N, C-alpha and C positions, 0 to 999 in steps of 0.2 A: 504494500500500500504506500501511496505517496502522501506526504503531508501537504495539505493545501496552503500551509503558511510559508513553505519554502519555495524558491523560484521554479524548480522543476515541477513541483506539485501544482502550482498556479498555472504553469504552461500546459500541463496535462489536462487540467479541468477546463481551461479556456478552449483547448482544441476539441475536447469532447462536447462542450457547449456549442461551438461553431458547427460541428457535425450534426448535432441534434437540431439546430436551427435550420441548417441546410435541408435536412430530411423533411422537416415540417413545411418548409417552403415548397419542396417538390410535391408533397402530398396536396397542398393547397392548389398548386398549379395544375396537377392532374385532375383534381376535382372540378376546377373551373372549366377545364377543357372538356371533360366528360359531360358536364351540364350544358355546355355550349352545343356539343354534338347532339345530345338528347333533345334539346330545344329545337335544333334545326330539323330533326326527324319528327318533331311533333309529339314527343313522348314525355316531355316535362310539363306536367299539368298542375302540379300542386295538389292540395287537399280537395277532395270532392265535396260539393255542397251538401248540407244535411237535407235541404228541401229542394225538390225540383221546381221548375217554373210554375207548374200547375198548382202545386201545394203552396208555394209562396203567394200566388195570386189569391188563392182561397183564404190563406191566413190574413192577407191585407184586407180582403172583403169583409171578413169577420171583424177585424179591428175597426174598420170604418163604420160598421153597423153599431158598434159601441156596446155590444152585448157581453163581451168578454174582456177581462183584464189581460195584461201581457203575460202574467204568470199562468193564467188559465189557458191562453193560447199556446204557451210553451208546453204545458202538460198535454193538451190535445194533440199537438204535432210531435211530441217527444223530443223537443229541443229546449235549450236554455232561453232565459229571458233576453240575453244579449243577442241571440240569433233572431228573436222576434223583433227587437229594436232595429237590428241591421236590415231586416226585410222591409220594415216600415220606412226606414230612411232611404233605401234604394228606390222604393216606390215613389216617395216624395220627390227624389231627384229626377226620376223618369217623368213624372207629371210636370215638374217645373221645366224640364228641357222641352217637353212637348208643347207647353204653353209658349215658350220663347220661340220655338220653331214656327208655331202657328202665327204669332204676331209678326215675325219676320216675313212669312209668306204673304200676309195680308198687305204688306207695304208695297 
């Protein structure tokens, strides 16, 4: 064993640290390259949504009716409240974008 306090020991530990850093850089580089290739092939999709479009539209319609709370909607559809809030927010953004597009088209 080398003592990390003497010059040879410090040299050895620095060399080992540089090799470890080099290996981690190679892993990072290979991972990025693999993700780029997968994305180009259309295989990098990320996490699948909990609700399909039809379910999300039904959830938003029930929310607009005002008969259920967000927690009840989450229980009905088997998702968390945050998923319900995101679905409602997506619908609000779609509605807003459609309104802006309609006003631009009228001009």
